[in-house]
C-alpha positions as protocol buffer text, in pm:
chain_id: "A"
residue {
  index: 1
  type: UNK
  ca { x: 16559 y: 12698 z: 5945 }
}
residue {
  index: 2
  type: UNK
  ca { x: 16643 y: 12999 z: 5736 }
}
residue {
  index: 3
  type: UNK
  ca { x: 16287 y: 13000 z: 5578 }
}
residue {
  index: 4
  type: UNK
  ca { x: 16125 y: 12980 z: 5907 }
}
residue {
  index: 5
  type: UNK
  ca { x: 16336 y: 13277 z: 6050 }
}
residue {
  index: 6
  type: UNK
  ca { x: 16274 y: 13493 z: 5741 }
}
residue {
  index: 7
  type: UNK
  ca { x: 15901 y: 13410 z: 5775 }
}
residue {
  index: 8
  type: UNK
  ca { x: 15907 y: 13511 z: 6140 }
}
residue {
  index: 9
  type: UNK
  ca { x: 16122 y: 13823 z: 6054 }
}
residue {
  index: 10
  type: UNK
  ca { x: 15876 y: 13930 z: 5786 }
}
residue {
  index: 11
  type: UNK
  ca { x: 15552 y: 13862 z: 5961 }
}
residue {
  index: 12
  type: UNK
  ca { x: 15681 y: 14055 z: 6266 }
}
residue {
  index: 13
  type: UNK
  ca { x: 15770 y: 14365 z: 6072 }
}
residue {
  index: 14
  type: UNK
  ca { x: 15417 y: 14369 z: 5940 }
}
residue {
  index: 15
  type: UNK
  ca { x: 15271 y: 14337 z: 6288 }
}
residue {
  index: 16
  type: UNK
  ca { x: 15519 y: 14608 z: 6414 }
}
residue {
  index: 17
  type: UNK
  ca { x: 15436 y: 14855 z: 6131 }
}
residue {
  index: 18
  type: UNK
  ca { x: 15065 y: 14822 z: 6234 }
}
residue {
  index: 19
  type: UNK
  ca { x: 15139 y: 14882 z: 6597 }
}
residue {
  index: 20
  type: UNK
  ca { x: 15353 y: 15181 z: 6520 }
}
residue {
  index: 21
  type: UNK
  ca { x: 15104 y: 15337 z: 6286 }
}
residue {
  index: 22
  type: UNK
  ca { x: 14851 y: 15306 z: 6543 }
}
residue {
  index: 23
  type: UNK
  ca { x: 15092 y: 15449 z: 6818 }
}
residue {
  index: 24
  type: UNK
  ca { x: 15187 y: 15738 z: 6590 }
}
residue {
  index: 25
  type: UNK
  ca { x: 14810 y: 15807 z: 6521 }
}
residue {
  index: 26
  type: UNK
  ca { x: 14756 y: 15833 z: 6889 }
}
residue {
  index: 27
  type: UNK
  ca { x: 15067 y: 16053 z: 6941 }
}
residue {
  index: 28
  type: UNK
  ca { x: 14964 y: 16295 z: 6659 }
}
residue {
  index: 29
  type: UNK
  ca { x: 14624 y: 16325 z: 6805 }
}
residue {
  index: 30
  type: UNK
  ca { x: 14791 y: 16434 z: 7127 }
}
residue {
  index: 31
  type: UNK
  ca { x: 15030 y: 16675 z: 6952 }
}
residue {
  index: 32
  type: UNK
  ca { x: 14718 y: 16822 z: 6762 }
}
residue {
  index: 33
  type: UNK
  ca { x: 14532 y: 16875 z: 7087 }
}
residue {
  index: 34
  type: UNK
  ca { x: 14254 y: 16622 z: 6998 }
}
residue {
  index: 35
  type: UNK
  ca { x: 14343 y: 16437 z: 7316 }
}
residue {
  index: 36
  type: UNK
  ca { x: 14466 y: 16609 z: 7643 }
}
residue {
  index: 37
  type: UNK
  ca { x: 14671 y: 16304 z: 7748 }
}
residue {
  index: 38
  type: UNK
  ca { x: 14711 y: 15945 z: 7624 }
}
residue {
  index: 39
  type: UNK
  ca { x: 14581 y: 15646 z: 7798 }
}
residue {
  index: 40
  type: UNK
  ca { x: 14855 y: 15504 z: 8025 }
}
residue {
  index: 41
  type: UNK
  ca { x: 14747 y: 15133 z: 7999 }
}
residue {
  index: 42
  type: UNK
  ca { x: 14723 y: 15141 z: 7613 }
}
residue {
  index: 43
  type: UNK
  ca { x: 15060 y: 15310 z: 7568 }
}
residue {
  index: 44
  type: UNK
  ca { x: 15230 y: 15083 z: 7795 }
}
residue {
  index: 45
  type: UNK
  ca { x: 15087 y: 14788 z: 7626 }
}
residue {
  index: 46
  type: UNK
  ca { x: 15183 y: 14933 z: 7279 }
}
residue {
  index: 47
  type: UNK
  ca { x: 15536 y: 15015 z: 7395 }
}
residue {
  index: 48
  type: UNK
  ca { x: 15582 y: 14660 z: 7535 }
}
residue {
  index: 49
  type: UNK
  ca { x: 15453 y: 14511 z: 7213 }
}
residue {
  index: 50
  type: UNK
  ca { x: 15710 y: 14701 z: 7024 }
}
residue {
  index: 51
  type: UNK
  ca { x: 15981 y: 14577 z: 7251 }
}
residue {
  index: 52
  type: UNK
  ca { x: 15863 y: 14223 z: 7208 }
}
residue {
  index: 53
  type: UNK
  ca { x: 15853 y: 14274 z: 6830 }
}
residue {
  index: 54
  type: UNK
  ca { x: 16210 y: 14436 z: 6828 }
}
residue {
  index: 55
  type: UNK
  ca { x: 16323 y: 14117 z: 7046 }
}
residue {
  index: 56
  type: UNK
  ca { x: 16169 y: 13883 z: 6786 }
}
residue {
  index: 57
  type: UNK
  ca { x: 16310 y: 14070 z: 6494 }
}
residue {
  index: 58
  type: UNK
  ca { x: 16658 y: 14064 z: 6654 }
}
residue {
  index: 59
  type: UNK
  ca { x: 16641 y: 13693 z: 6745 }
}
residue {
  index: 60
  type: UNK
  ca { x: 16515 y: 13592 z: 6405 }
}
residue {
  index: 61
  type: UNK
  ca { x: 16765 y: 13826 z: 6246 }
}
residue {
  index: 62
  type: UNK
  ca { x: 17050 y: 13649 z: 6443 }
}
residue {
  index: 63
  type: UNK
  ca { x: 16932 y: 13318 z: 6299 }
}
residue {
  index: 64
  type: UNK
  ca { x: 16936 y: 13460 z: 5953 }
}
residue {
  index: 65
  type: UNK
  ca { x: 17291 y: 13598 z: 6013 }
}
residue {
  index: 66
  type: UNK
  ca { x: 17411 y: 13271 z: 6121 }
}
residue {
  index: 67
  type: UNK
  ca { x: 17306 y: 13113 z: 5805 }
}
residue {
  index: 68
  type: UNK
  ca { x: 17388 y: 13403 z: 5577 }
}
residue {
  index: 69
  type: UNK
  ca { x: 17694 y: 13596 z: 5738 }
}
residue {
  index: 70
  type: UNK
  ca { x: 17930 y: 13520 z: 5452 }
}
residue {
  index: 71
  type: UNK
  ca { x: 17705 y: 13716 z: 5226 }
}
residue {
  index: 72
  type: UNK
  ca { x: 17565 y: 13974 z: 5467 }
}
residue {
  index: 73
  type: UNK
  ca { x: 17911 y: 14077 z: 5589 }
}
residue {
  index: 74
  type: UNK
  ca { x: 17998 y: 14190 z: 5228 }
}
residue {
  index: 75
  type: UNK
  ca { x: 17680 y: 14388 z: 5185 }
}
residue {
  index: 76
  type: UNK
  ca { x: 17674 y: 14749 z: 5268 }
}
residue {
  index: 77
  type: UNK
  ca { x: 17294 y: 14730 z: 5297 }
}
residue {
  index: 78
  type: UNK
  ca { x: 17334 y: 14499 z: 5594 }
}
residue {
  index: 79
  type: UNK
  ca { x: 17551 y: 14742 z: 5779 }
}
residue {
  index: 80
  type: UNK
  ca { x: 17299 y: 15028 z: 5700 }
}
residue {
  index: 81
  type: UNK
  ca { x: 17017 y: 14805 z: 5825 }
}
residue {
  index: 82
  type: UNK
  ca { x: 17202 y: 14721 z: 6155 }
}
residue {
  index: 83
  type: UNK
  ca { x: 17276 y: 15094 z: 6201 }
}
residue {
  index: 84
  type: UNK
  ca { x: 16879 y: 15181 z: 6186 }
}
residue {
  index: 85
  type: UNK
  ca { x: 16813 y: 14880 z: 6398 }
}
residue {
  index: 86
  type: UNK
  ca { x: 17057 y: 14985 z: 6678 }
}
residue {
  index: 87
  type: UNK
  ca { x: 16910 y: 15338 z: 6644 }
}
residue {
  index: 88
  type: UNK
  ca { x: 16564 y: 15200 z: 6691 }
}
residue {
  index: 89
  type: UNK
  ca { x: 16662 y: 15017 z: 7009 }
}
residue {
  index: 90
  type: UNK
  ca { x: 16831 y: 15317 z: 7173 }
}
residue {
  index: 91
  type: UNK
  ca { x: 16534 y: 15548 z: 7070 }
}
residue {
  index: 92
  type: UNK
  ca { x: 16294 y: 15305 z: 7218 }
}
residue {
  index: 93
  type: UNK
  ca { x: 16452 y: 15376 z: 7552 }
}
residue {
  index: 94
  type: UNK
  ca { x: 16380 y: 15745 z: 7503 }
}
residue {
  index: 95
  type: UNK
  ca { x: 16028 y: 15690 z: 7387 }
}
residue {
  index: 96
  type: UNK
  ca { x: 15970 y: 15499 z: 7694 }
}
residue {
  index: 97
  type: UNK
  ca { x: 16051 y: 15812 z: 7895 }
}
residue {
  index: 98
  type: UNK
  ca { x: 15863 y: 16029 z: 7653 }
}
residue {
  index: 99
  type: UNK
  ca { x: 15562 y: 15834 z: 7670 }
}
residue {
  index: 100
  type: UNK
  ca { x: 15506 y: 15901 z: 8030 }
}
residue {
  index: 101
  type: UNK
  ca { x: 15495 y: 16257 z: 7943 }
}
residue {
  index: 102
  type: UNK
  ca { x: 15211 y: 16214 z: 7699 }
}
residue {
  index: 103
  type: UNK
  ca { x: 15010 y: 16025 z: 7961 }
}
residue {
  index: 104
  type: UNK
  ca { x: 15044 y: 16304 z: 8215 }
}
residue {
  index: 105
  type: UNK
  ca { x: 15048 y: 16628 z: 8039 }
}
residue {
  index: 106
  type: UNK
  ca { x: 14868 y: 16810 z: 7745 }
}
residue {
  index: 107
  type: UNK
  ca { x: 15134 y: 16882 z: 7455 }
}
residue {
  index: 108
  type: UNK
  ca { x: 15035 y: 17246 z: 7476 }
}
residue {
  index: 109
  type: UNK
  ca { x: 15177 y: 17289 z: 7818 }
}
residue {
  index: 110
  type: UNK
  ca { x: 15521 y: 17139 z: 7739 }
}
residue {
  index: 111
  type: UNK
  ca { x: 15816 y: 17352 z: 7724 }
}
residue {
  index: 112
  type: UNK
  ca { x: 15989 y: 17411 z: 7387 }
}
residue {
  index: 113
  type: UNK
  ca { x: 16262 y: 17166 z: 7491 }
}
residue {
  index: 114
  type: UNK
  ca { x: 16030 y: 16900 z: 7576 }
}
residue {
  index: 115
  type: UNK
  ca { x: 15845 y: 16939 z: 7250 }
}
residue {
  index: 116
  type: UNK
  ca { x: 16159 y: 16941 z: 7045 }
}
residue {
  index: 117
  type: UNK
  ca { x: 16290 y: 16615 z: 7221 }
}
residue {
  index: 118
  type: UNK
  ca { x: 15956 y: 16453 z: 7153 }
}
residue {
  index: 119
  type: UNK
  ca { x: 15937 y: 16544 z: 6789 }
}
residue {
  index: 120
  type: UNK
  ca { x: 16316 y: 16462 z: 6725 }
}
residue {
  index: 121
  type: UNK
  ca { x: 16251 y: 16103 z: 6878 }
}
residue {
  index: 122
  type: UNK
  ca { x: 15953 y: 16071 z: 6677 }
}
residue {
  index: 123
  type: UNK
  ca { x: 16131 y: 16169 z: 6354 }
}
residue {
  index: 124
  type: UNK
  ca { x: 16432 y: 15942 z: 6454 }
}
residue {
  index: 125
  type: UNK
  ca { x: 16193 y: 15663 z: 6472 }
}
residue {
  index: 126
  type: UNK
  ca { x: 16010 y: 15712 z: 6167 }
}
residue {
  index: 127
  type: UNK
  ca { x: 16328 y: 15756 z: 5953 }
}
residue {
  index: 128
  type: UNK
  ca { x: 16479 y: 15442 z: 6132 }
}
residue {
  index: 129
  type: UNK
  ca { x: 16186 y: 15211 z: 6062 }
}
residue {
  index: 130
  type: UNK
  ca { x: 16169 y: 15323 z: 5697 }
}
residue {
  index: 131
  type: UNK
  ca { x: 16547 y: 15309 z: 5667 }
}
residue {
  index: 132
  type: UNK
  ca { x: 16569 y: 14963 z: 5807 }
}
residue {
  index: 133
  type: UNK
  ca { x: 16294 y: 14828 z: 5581 }
}
residue {
  index: 134
  type: UNK
  ca { x: 16450 y: 14988 z: 5264 }
}
residue {
  index: 135
  type: UNK
  ca { x: 16790 y: 14853 z: 5350 }
}
residue {
  index: 136
  type: UNK
  ca { x: 16655 y: 14503 z: 5413 }
}
residue {
  index: 137
  type: UNK
  ca { x: 16476 y: 14543 z: 5066 }
}
residue {
  index: 138
  type: UNK
  ca { x: 16819 y: 14578 z: 4911 }
}
residue {
  index: 139
  type: UNK
  ca { x: 16951 y: 14240 z: 5059 }
}
residue {
  index: 140
  type: UNK
  ca { x: 16915 y: 13953 z: 4834 }
}
residue {
  index: 141
  type: UNK
  ca { x: 16750 y: 13700 z: 5063 }
}
C-alpha cells in the first residue's frame, strides 16, 4: 500500500506543479497588464483542480504517514513539510477570494493594499510549494 500511496503522491505533485505554473503564468500576465482580467471559468477550474490535488496529496500523505509514522515523527523535515502544507491549505482559501478580484478588475486599478495582499499571497504560495517539495526530498522514503 505504501508504494501505491507514494506513486499517487508523486504523480499528483507533478500534475499540481503544471497547474500552478500555468495559473501563475496567467496571473503574471494580468499583473503585467497583458490581460485586463482573467477568465472566470478557467480560473475557477484551475482553483478546483488545485483543491482536488491538495486533497489527494493529503489523503495519500495520511496513508504514507500511517505506514511510516515511527520514522516521520522523528524527522524534522516532516514537520517542516507539514508546516508548508498547512500554509498552502490556508493560503488557498485566500487565493479563492483574490482570484475573484483578478476576474473582475484590471491589476492597474487595484489599491496598494489589494496589490500587496495579492503579491504576498502569491509569494507565500510559491515559497510553500517549493519548501514542501524540498522538505519532502529530505525524507528517506
